[in-house]
Short mmCIF file of the C-alpha atoms (twelve columns), coordinates in Angstrom:
data_MODEL
# 
_entry.id   MODEL 
# 
loop_
_atom_site.group_PDB 
_atom_site.id 
_atom_site.type_symbol 
_atom_site.label_atom_id 
_atom_site.label_alt_id 
_atom_site.label_comp_id 
_atom_site.label_asym_id 
_atom_site.label_seq_id 
_atom_site.Cartn_x 
_atom_site.Cartn_y 
_atom_site.Cartn_z 
_atom_site.pdbx_PDB_model_num 
ATOM 1   C CA . MET A 1   26.305  -11.309 -3.971  1 
ATOM 2   C CA . ASN A 2   26.573  -12.634 -0.462  1 
ATOM 3   C CA . ILE A 3   23.741  -13.196 2.138   1 
ATOM 4   C CA . LYS A 4   24.751  -9.955  3.854   1 
ATOM 5   C CA . ASN A 5   24.325  -7.812  0.845   1 
ATOM 6   C CA . VAL A 6   21.110  -9.836  -0.149  1 
ATOM 7   C CA . ILE A 7   19.566  -8.809  3.476   1 
ATOM 8   C CA . ILE A 8   20.619  -5.197  2.908   1 
ATOM 9   C CA . PHE A 9   19.096  -4.951  -0.546  1 
ATOM 10  C CA . ILE A 10  15.789  -6.461  0.649   1 
ATOM 11  C CA . ILE A 11  15.744  -4.079  3.684   1 
ATOM 12  C CA . PHE A 12  16.344  -1.079  1.313   1 
ATOM 13  C CA . ILE A 13  13.493  -2.096  -1.070  1 
ATOM 14  C CA . CYS A 14  11.138  -2.496  2.026   1 
ATOM 15  C CA . ILE A 15  11.952  1.069   3.208   1 
ATOM 16  C CA . LEU A 16  11.229  2.370   -0.354  1 
ATOM 17  C CA . LEU A 17  7.988   0.668   -0.419  1 
ATOM 18  C CA . LEU A 18  6.975   1.916   2.969   1 
ATOM 19  C CA . ILE A 19  7.834   5.467   1.896   1 
ATOM 20  C CA . SER A 20  5.832   5.103   -1.347  1 
ATOM 21  C CA . CYS A 21  2.601   3.874   0.579   1 
ATOM 22  C CA . LYS A 22  2.928   6.720   3.095   1 
ATOM 23  C CA . LYS A 23  2.891   9.282   0.172   1 
ATOM 24  C CA . GLU A 24  -0.145  7.616   -1.443  1 
ATOM 25  C CA . LYS A 25  -2.132  7.080   1.729   1 
ATOM 26  C CA . THR A 26  -5.278  9.217   2.253   1 
ATOM 27  C CA . THR A 27  -6.141  10.278  5.738   1 
ATOM 28  C CA . PHE A 28  -9.814  10.480  6.240   1 
ATOM 29  C CA . LEU A 29  -10.828 12.797  9.164   1 
ATOM 30  C CA . SER A 30  -14.010 13.480  11.283  1 
ATOM 31  C CA . SER A 31  -15.402 16.733  10.748  1 
ATOM 32  C CA . GLY A 32  -14.347 17.994  14.126  1 
ATOM 33  C CA . ASP A 33  -10.597 17.840  13.100  1 
ATOM 34  C CA . ILE A 34  -10.873 20.465  10.222  1 
ATOM 35  C CA . ASN A 35  -10.408 23.415  12.624  1 
ATOM 36  C CA . SER A 36  -6.963  22.173  13.696  1 
ATOM 37  C CA . LEU A 37  -5.736  22.143  9.950   1 
ATOM 38  C CA . SER A 38  -4.325  24.893  7.857   1 
ATOM 39  C CA . PHE A 39  -5.684  25.596  4.442   1 
ATOM 40  C CA . THR A 40  -2.384  24.147  2.924   1 
ATOM 41  C CA . GLN A 41  -2.779  20.878  4.912   1 
ATOM 42  C CA . ILE A 42  -6.432  20.627  3.767   1 
ATOM 43  C CA . LEU A 43  -5.564  21.297  0.213   1 
ATOM 44  C CA . LEU A 44  -2.812  18.622  -0.049  1 
ATOM 45  C CA . MET A 45  -4.819  15.977  1.934   1 
ATOM 46  C CA . ASP A 46  -6.452  14.309  -1.020  1 
ATOM 47  C CA . LYS A 47  -7.777  14.805  -4.737  1 
ATOM 48  C CA . TRP A 48  -10.176 17.467  -5.327  1 
ATOM 49  C CA . TYR A 49  -13.187 16.412  -7.632  1 
ATOM 50  C CA . LEU A 50  -14.590 18.342  -10.591 1 
ATOM 51  C CA . PRO A 51  -18.228 17.953  -11.576 1 
ATOM 52  C CA . VAL A 52  -17.241 17.258  -15.029 1 
ATOM 53  C CA . GLU A 53  -16.048 14.052  -16.744 1 
ATOM 54  C CA . ASN A 54  -15.366 12.502  -13.356 1 
ATOM 55  C CA . ALA A 55  -12.023 14.413  -13.209 1 
ATOM 56  C CA . CYS A 56  -9.975  15.457  -10.415 1 
ATOM 57  C CA . ILE A 57  -7.135  17.756  -9.636  1 
ATOM 58  C CA . GLN A 58  -4.281  16.680  -7.358  1 
ATOM 59  C CA . PHE A 59  -2.234  19.358  -5.656  1 
ATOM 60  C CA . LYS A 60  1.257   18.420  -4.788  1 
ATOM 61  C CA . GLU A 61  3.751   19.944  -2.078  1 
ATOM 62  C CA . ASN A 62  5.956   21.469  -4.758  1 
ATOM 63  C CA . ASN A 63  3.273   23.981  -5.904  1 
ATOM 64  C CA . LYS A 64  2.544   21.711  -8.859  1 
ATOM 65  C CA . TYR A 65  -0.759  19.850  -9.760  1 
ATOM 66  C CA . ASN A 66  -2.060  17.030  -12.006 1 
ATOM 67  C CA . LEU A 67  -5.193  17.130  -13.719 1 
ATOM 68  C CA . GLY A 68  -7.489  14.390  -15.063 1 
ATOM 69  C CA . HIS A 69  -8.536  11.159  -13.568 1 
ATOM 70  C CA . PRO A 70  -6.071  8.760   -12.034 1 
ATOM 71  C CA . MET A 71  -8.324  5.762   -12.334 1 
ATOM 72  C CA . GLY A 72  -9.833  6.488   -15.845 1 
ATOM 73  C CA . ASP A 73  -8.072  8.061   -18.634 1 
ATOM 74  C CA . GLY A 74  -5.359  9.173   -16.337 1 
ATOM 75  C CA . TYR A 75  -3.875  12.580  -15.637 1 
ATOM 76  C CA . PHE A 76  -3.395  14.449  -18.983 1 
ATOM 77  C CA . ALA A 77  -2.247  17.866  -17.796 1 
ATOM 78  C CA . SER A 78  -0.046  19.490  -15.165 1 
ATOM 79  C CA . GLY A 79  0.956   22.846  -13.999 1 
ATOM 80  C CA . LYS A 80  1.564   25.187  -10.977 1 
ATOM 81  C CA . TYR A 81  -0.465  26.861  -8.334  1 
ATOM 82  C CA . LYS A 82  0.031   29.475  -5.619  1 
ATOM 83  C CA . ILE A 83  -1.578  29.710  -2.354  1 
ATOM 84  C CA . SER A 84  -2.708  33.139  -0.677  1 
ATOM 85  C CA . SER A 85  -4.419  33.164  2.557   1 
ATOM 86  C CA . ASN A 86  -7.565  30.864  1.948   1 
ATOM 87  C CA . SER A 87  -7.316  31.277  -1.867  1 
ATOM 88  C CA . ILE A 88  -5.512  29.315  -4.549  1 
ATOM 89  C CA . SER A 89  -4.513  30.393  -7.972  1 
ATOM 90  C CA . ILE A 90  -4.236  27.510  -10.573 1 
ATOM 91  C CA . SER A 91  -2.239  28.443  -13.553 1 
ATOM 92  C CA . TYR A 92  -3.154  27.197  -16.904 1 
ATOM 93  C CA . PRO A 93  -1.290  23.777  -17.758 1 
ATOM 94  C CA . ASN A 94  2.112   24.051  -18.990 1 
ATOM 95  C CA . SER A 95  2.196   20.379  -20.002 1 
ATOM 96  C CA . ILE A 96  -0.930  18.974  -21.783 1 
ATOM 97  C CA . SER A 97  -0.817  15.470  -23.222 1 
ATOM 98  C CA . GLU A 98  -4.317  15.252  -24.861 1 
ATOM 99  C CA . THR A 99  -6.940  17.726  -25.966 1 
ATOM 100 C CA . GLU A 100 -8.051  15.880  -29.089 1 
ATOM 101 C CA . ASN A 101 -11.083 14.500  -27.403 1 
ATOM 102 C CA . ASN A 102 -14.062 15.881  -25.509 1 
ATOM 103 C CA . TYR A 103 -12.746 14.491  -22.226 1 
ATOM 104 C CA . GLY A 104 -9.629  16.838  -21.977 1 
ATOM 105 C CA . ARG A 105 -11.365 19.805  -23.648 1 
ATOM 106 C CA . ASN A 106 -14.346 19.715  -21.307 1 
ATOM 107 C CA . ILE A 107 -12.260 19.725  -18.234 1 
ATOM 108 C CA . LEU A 108 -9.956  22.452  -19.304 1 
ATOM 109 C CA . LYS A 109 -12.964 24.637  -20.418 1 
ATOM 110 C CA . TRP A 110 -14.729 24.112  -17.059 1 
ATOM 111 C CA . LEU A 111 -11.618 24.963  -15.007 1 
ATOM 112 C CA . PHE A 112 -9.961  27.669  -16.977 1 
ATOM 113 C CA . GLU A 113 -12.317 30.236  -18.731 1 
ATOM 114 C CA . ASN A 114 -10.607 31.952  -21.751 1 
ATOM 115 C CA . ASP A 115 -7.375  29.826  -21.051 1 
ATOM 116 C CA . LYS A 116 -6.644  32.036  -18.134 1 
ATOM 117 C CA . GLU A 117 -5.665  31.129  -14.371 1 
ATOM 118 C CA . ALA A 118 -8.394  29.777  -12.110 1 
ATOM 119 C CA . ILE A 119 -8.920  31.319  -8.630  1 
ATOM 120 C CA . PHE A 120 -10.697 29.218  -5.993  1 
ATOM 121 C CA . HIS A 121 -11.507 30.233  -2.534  1 
ATOM 122 C CA . PHE A 122 -11.791 27.806  0.522   1 
ATOM 123 C CA . ASP A 123 -15.416 27.807  1.858   1 
ATOM 124 C CA . LYS A 124 -14.890 27.362  5.560   1 
ATOM 125 C CA . LYS A 125 -18.617 27.251  6.344   1 
ATOM 126 C CA . TYR A 126 -19.504 24.580  3.700   1 
ATOM 127 C CA . ILE A 127 -21.057 21.295  4.695   1 
ATOM 128 C CA . ASP A 128 -23.218 18.768  2.912   1 
ATOM 129 C CA . PHE A 129 -23.998 15.059  3.390   1 
ATOM 130 C CA . TYR A 130 -20.607 13.939  2.255   1 
ATOM 131 C CA . THR A 131 -17.925 16.574  3.071   1 
ATOM 132 C CA . LYS A 132 -16.946 19.721  4.749   1 
ATOM 133 C CA . THR A 133 -14.414 20.756  2.253   1 
ATOM 134 C CA . ARG A 134 -15.107 22.864  -0.861  1 
ATOM 135 C CA . LEU A 135 -13.416 25.076  -3.113  1 
ATOM 136 C CA . ILE A 136 -15.545 27.860  -4.813  1 
ATOM 137 C CA . SER A 137 -15.239 30.246  -7.821  1 
ATOM 138 C CA . ASN A 138 -18.288 32.208  -8.657  1 
ATOM 139 C CA . ASN A 139 -20.646 29.364  -9.638  1 
ATOM 140 C CA . LYS A 140 -18.061 26.560  -9.830  1 
ATOM 141 C CA . SER A 141 -17.190 24.282  -6.966  1 
ATOM 142 C CA . MET A 142 -15.026 21.351  -6.493  1 
ATOM 143 C CA . TYR A 143 -14.941 19.035  -3.595  1 
ATOM 144 C CA . GLN A 144 -12.648 16.786  -1.491  1 
ATOM 145 C CA . TYR A 145 -13.781 13.919  0.633   1 
ATOM 146 C CA . ALA A 146 -11.155 13.362  3.082   1 
ATOM 147 C CA . ILE A 147 -12.916 15.232  5.948   1 
ATOM 148 C CA . ASN A 148 -16.522 13.675  6.376   1 
ATOM 149 C CA . SER A 149 -19.426 15.434  7.552   1 
ATOM 150 C CA . GLU A 150 -20.960 14.153  10.795  1 
ATOM 151 C CA . THR A 151 -23.338 11.302  11.103  1 
ATOM 152 C CA . ASN A 152 -26.602 11.317  13.148  1 
ATOM 153 C CA . LYS A 153 -27.229 14.738  11.726  1 
ATOM 154 C CA . GLU A 154 -29.715 16.187  9.149   1 
ATOM 155 C CA . TYR A 155 -28.949 17.027  5.742   1 
ATOM 156 C CA . ILE A 156 -30.549 17.817  2.472   1 
ATOM 157 C CA . LEU A 157 -29.724 15.172  0.093   1 
ATOM 158 C CA . ASN A 158 -30.985 15.534  -3.649  1 
ATOM 159 C CA . GLY A 159 -33.864 17.586  -2.186  1 
ATOM 160 C CA . ILE A 160 -34.620 15.059  0.550   1 
ATOM 161 C CA . LEU A 161 -34.272 15.626  4.168   1 
ATOM 162 C CA . VAL A 162 -32.204 12.744  5.627   1 
ATOM 163 C CA . ILE A 163 -30.330 11.617  8.636   1 
ATOM 164 C CA . LYS A 164 -26.772 10.681  7.830   1 
ATOM 165 C CA . LYS A 165 -25.706 7.133   9.406   1 
ATOM 166 C CA . ASP A 166 -22.453 5.260   9.703   1 
ATOM 167 C CA . GLU A 167 -22.680 2.451   7.122   1 
ATOM 168 C CA . THR A 168 -24.415 -0.484  8.733   1 
ATOM 169 C CA . ARG A 169 -25.424 -3.822  7.462   1 
ATOM 170 C CA . ILE A 170 -29.219 -4.672  7.167   1 
ATOM 171 C CA . TYR A 171 -31.469 -7.134  5.543   1 
ATOM 172 C CA . SER A 172 -35.195 -7.195  4.841   1 
ATOM 173 C CA . THR A 173 -37.475 -9.967  5.872   1 
ATOM 174 C CA . GLU A 174 -39.698 -9.245  2.994   1 
ATOM 175 C CA . ASN A 175 -38.921 -8.619  -0.702  1 
ATOM 176 C CA . MET A 176 -38.720 -4.798  -1.276  1 
ATOM 177 C CA . LYS A 177 -38.740 -2.786  -4.418  1 
ATOM 178 C CA . LEU A 178 -35.430 -1.115  -5.261  1 
ATOM 179 C CA . ARG A 179 -36.434 2.666   -5.694  1 
ATOM 180 C CA . GLN A 180 -34.659 5.626   -7.159  1 
ATOM 181 C CA . SER A 181 -35.994 7.873   -4.353  1 
ATOM 182 C CA . PRO A 182 -38.006 7.442   -1.112  1 
ATOM 183 C CA . ASN A 183 -41.388 7.273   -2.672  1 
ATOM 184 C CA . ILE A 184 -43.645 4.288   -3.396  1 
ATOM 185 C CA . ASP A 185 -44.308 5.555   -6.864  1 
ATOM 186 C CA . ALA A 186 -40.583 6.305   -7.771  1 
ATOM 187 C CA . PRO A 187 -39.072 4.353   -10.654 1 
ATOM 188 C CA . THR A 188 -37.192 1.082   -9.728  1 
ATOM 189 C CA . ILE A 189 -33.664 0.073   -10.144 1 
ATOM 190 C CA . ASP A 190 -32.535 -3.220  -11.434 1 
ATOM 191 C CA . PHE A 191 -29.917 -5.399  -9.553  1 
ATOM 192 C CA . ASN A 192 -28.095 -8.217  -11.061 1 
ATOM 193 C CA . TYR A 193 -27.469 -11.026 -8.302  1 
ATOM 194 C CA . LEU A 194 -25.246 -13.282 -10.434 1 
ATOM 195 C CA . THR A 195 -21.997 -12.566 -8.960  1 
ATOM 196 C CA . ASN A 196 -23.299 -13.372 -5.444  1 
ATOM 197 C CA . LEU A 197 -24.843 -16.754 -6.383  1 
ATOM 198 C CA . GLU A 198 -21.843 -19.118 -6.810  1 
ATOM 199 C CA . TRP A 199 -22.552 -20.531 -3.240  1 
ATOM 200 C CA . VAL A 200 -26.097 -21.659 -3.964  1 
ATOM 201 C CA . THR A 201 -24.954 -24.831 -5.791  1 
ATOM 202 C CA . ASN A 202 -23.767 -26.134 -2.465  1 
ATOM 203 C CA . PHE A 203 -27.402 -26.273 -1.362  1 
ATOM 204 C CA . ASP A 204 -28.708 -28.211 -4.559  1 
ATOM 205 C CA . TYR A 205 -29.675 -25.112 -6.490  1 
ATOM 206 C CA . SER A 206 -28.933 -24.149 -9.969  1 
ATOM 207 C CA . VAL A 207 -28.550 -20.420 -11.385 1 
ATOM 208 C CA . ASN A 208 -31.075 -19.512 -14.012 1 
ATOM 209 C CA . LYS A 209 -30.286 -17.403 -16.873 1 
ATOM 210 C CA . ILE A 210 -32.196 -14.330 -15.678 1 
ATOM 211 C CA . THR A 211 -30.561 -13.053 -12.524 1 
ATOM 212 C CA . LYS A 212 -31.643 -9.489  -12.659 1 
ATOM 213 C CA . THR A 213 -34.689 -8.021  -10.820 1 
ATOM 214 C CA . ASN A 214 -35.837 -4.706  -9.334  1 
ATOM 215 C CA . ILE A 215 -36.466 -6.325  -5.993  1 
ATOM 216 C CA . LEU A 216 -34.285 -6.507  -2.783  1 
ATOM 217 C CA . LEU A 217 -34.831 -10.120 -2.006  1 
ATOM 218 C CA . LYS A 218 -35.428 -10.860 1.683   1 
ATOM 219 C CA . GLY A 219 -32.368 -12.147 3.534   1 
ATOM 220 C CA . TYR A 220 -29.881 -10.237 1.263   1 
ATOM 221 C CA . ILE A 221 -27.495 -8.200  3.391   1 
ATOM 222 C CA . VAL A 222 -26.831 -4.660  2.250   1 
ATOM 223 C CA . SER A 223 -25.277 -1.499  3.754   1 
ATOM 224 C CA . TYR A 224 -27.209 1.782   4.446   1 
ATOM 225 C CA . ASP A 225 -25.851 5.281   4.957   1 
ATOM 226 C CA . ALA A 226 -28.954 7.358   5.527   1 
ATOM 227 C CA . ILE A 227 -32.647 7.210   6.470   1 
ATOM 228 C CA . THR A 228 -35.367 9.776   5.713   1 
ATOM 229 C CA . LYS A 229 -36.146 12.091  8.564   1 
ATOM 230 C CA . GLU A 230 -39.975 11.502  8.241   1 
ATOM 231 C CA . ASN A 231 -41.526 8.133   8.705   1 
ATOM 232 C CA . VAL A 232 -44.361 6.949   6.145   1 
ATOM 233 C CA . THR A 233 -46.902 4.265   6.716   1 
ATOM 234 C CA . ILE A 234 -47.050 1.455   4.337   1 
ATOM 235 C CA . ASP A 235 -48.980 -1.756  4.812   1 
ATOM 236 C CA . GLY A 236 -49.884 -0.500  8.410   1 
ATOM 237 C CA . LEU A 237 -46.252 -0.164  9.348   1 
ATOM 238 C CA . SER A 238 -44.690 3.341   10.088  1 
ATOM 239 C CA . ALA A 239 -40.891 3.376   9.231   1 
ATOM 240 C CA . PRO A 240 -38.400 5.758   7.375   1 
ATOM 241 C CA . TRP A 241 -36.862 4.868   3.840   1 
ATOM 242 C CA . TYR A 242 -33.303 3.521   3.973   1 
ATOM 243 C CA . ARG A 243 -30.784 4.534   1.361   1 
ATOM 244 C CA . ILE A 244 -28.941 1.368   0.737   1 
ATOM 245 C CA . LEU A 245 -25.706 0.667   -1.262  1 
ATOM 246 C CA . ILE A 246 -25.372 -2.463  -3.260  1 
ATOM 247 C CA . SER A 247 -22.764 -3.664  -5.809  1 
ATOM 248 C CA . GLU A 248 -23.034 -6.219  -8.610  1 
ATOM 249 C CA . GLY A 249 -19.406 -7.313  -8.185  1 
ATOM 250 C CA . ASP A 250 -15.879 -6.163  -6.993  1 
ATOM 251 C CA . GLU A 251 -15.381 -4.025  -10.082 1 
ATOM 252 C CA . ALA A 252 -18.985 -2.794  -10.482 1 
ATOM 253 C CA . THR A 253 -20.106 0.691   -9.576  1 
ATOM 254 C CA . THR A 254 -22.033 0.772   -6.273  1 
ATOM 255 C CA . LYS A 255 -25.741 1.428   -6.877  1 
ATOM 256 C CA . ILE A 256 -27.647 3.561   -4.530  1 
ATOM 257 C CA . CYS A 257 -31.245 2.615   -4.105  1 
ATOM 258 C CA . TRP A 258 -34.128 3.449   -1.530  1 
ATOM 259 C CA . ILE A 259 -36.083 0.687   0.369   1 
ATOM 260 C CA . PHE A 260 -39.059 1.086   2.709   1 
ATOM 261 C CA . GLY A 261 -37.711 0.260   6.165   1 
ATOM 262 C CA . GLY A 262 -40.887 -1.419  7.608   1 
ATOM 263 C CA . TYR A 263 -39.241 -4.798  7.329   1 
ATOM 264 C CA . VAL A 264 -35.448 -4.037  7.845   1 
ATOM 265 C CA . ILE A 265 -33.313 -5.725  10.473  1 
ATOM 266 C CA . PRO A 266 -29.762 -4.939  11.520  1 
ATOM 267 C CA . ASP A 267 -27.324 -7.805  10.484  1 
ATOM 268 C CA . GLU A 268 -25.987 -9.394  13.782  1 
ATOM 269 C CA . ILE A 269 -22.454 -9.571  12.173  1 
ATOM 270 C CA . GLN A 270 -21.542 -6.096  11.309  1 
ATOM 271 C CA . ASP A 271 -17.778 -6.638  11.017  1 
ATOM 272 C CA . ASN A 272 -18.261 -9.097  8.021   1 
ATOM 273 C CA . LYS A 273 -18.338 -6.290  5.353   1 
ATOM 274 C CA . SER A 274 -17.801 -8.638  2.322   1 
ATOM 275 C CA . GLU A 275 -20.364 -11.344 2.862   1 
ATOM 276 C CA . SER A 276 -24.004 -10.777 1.569   1 
ATOM 277 C CA . PHE A 277 -25.423 -13.815 3.946   1 
ATOM 278 C CA . ASN A 278 -24.980 -15.327 7.027   1 
ATOM 279 C CA . ASN A 279 -26.360 -18.546 8.422   1 
ATOM 280 C CA . LYS A 280 -29.565 -16.834 9.671   1 
ATOM 281 C CA . THR A 281 -30.497 -15.102 6.438   1 
ATOM 282 C CA . LYS A 282 -29.364 -17.535 3.657   1 
ATOM 283 C CA . ASP A 283 -32.354 -19.721 3.815   1 
ATOM 284 C CA . LEU A 284 -34.670 -16.679 3.575   1 
ATOM 285 C CA . PHE A 285 -32.634 -15.571 0.346   1 
ATOM 286 C CA . LEU A 286 -32.748 -19.121 -1.229  1 
ATOM 287 C CA . LYS A 287 -36.507 -19.320 -0.712  1 
ATOM 288 C CA . ALA A 288 -37.057 -15.814 -2.282  1 
ATOM 289 C CA . ALA A 289 -34.667 -16.239 -5.123  1 
ATOM 290 C CA . GLU A 290 -36.404 -19.612 -5.941  1 
ATOM 291 C CA . GLU A 291 -39.934 -17.838 -5.863  1 
ATOM 292 C CA . ASN A 292 -38.537 -15.060 -8.187  1 
ATOM 293 C CA . GLY A 293 -37.157 -17.475 -10.692 1 
ATOM 294 C CA . ILE A 294 -33.522 -16.534 -10.129 1 
ATOM 295 C CA . ILE A 295 -32.383 -20.069 -8.948  1 
ATOM 296 C CA . SER A 296 -34.078 -23.431 -9.258  1 
ATOM 297 C CA . LYS A 297 -33.903 -26.495 -7.008  1 
ATOM 298 C CA . VAL A 298 -31.974 -29.355 -8.416  1 
ATOM 299 C CA . THR A 299 -33.894 -32.603 -8.436  1 
ATOM 300 C CA . SER A 300 -31.876 -35.645 -8.341  1 
ATOM 301 C CA . LYS A 301 -32.557 -38.386 -10.792 1 
ATOM 302 C CA . GLN A 302 -33.175 -41.971 -9.524  1 
# 
């Protein structure tokens, strides 16, 4: 194969890759864009999530669908659908690869009653903390998250009146308990700092065996996406509760916790989404981690 043919072959492969990426790309829109889209456009924009077995259904342009979980056990069933006005009729799968376990059976039972087709209607007026897109059938609903609801507006989230915010990096100047709900008496949530401690050895610290605690240590940078509408007063400080998002590693599920906002400060470097510290906060964290027994100062031997 001469050089010219090699170049043509490489260009051809690049074009195929670009086409593939374009097909898989999900477009996330602001809520204001939804009125300019047809029901079919919204339907095909992204996967629809079912409240059972973390499953989803992906509608394709050829009036076919895949059912299952692309990142979990995978799609296990496929079939056809029809669109009529703002409704969709989903036929029972004509191809099923697994129903031996509860995973597949539970999904099919939820979606198709008595093995019949499922008819869902697009709820044009729906809006919640996460999205403005819902398909509904009697008492069943599935959701898509490609069209987000507005920020800086009030929503009821798990029974709590909150104001939704763009994800913003913050840290606390005091150690704060990680709580399941915005209440000083709510149960706490444990968080393991282990995957974020490799750098402490550069400052003459060693990592101890126990790196898990129910405290957001001061100086540790996290993101938040909501605050409570009402302020509370704790230790003489009046502030809302912050709903924060923290992860124990790249492959770990993000944990959602609440902290009191009386000691919260915005991170000065909002663009650095991957770092949990900056030059200003690392000293705060090192001191807090040592005081809580997560790291220890290494003493040099004479």
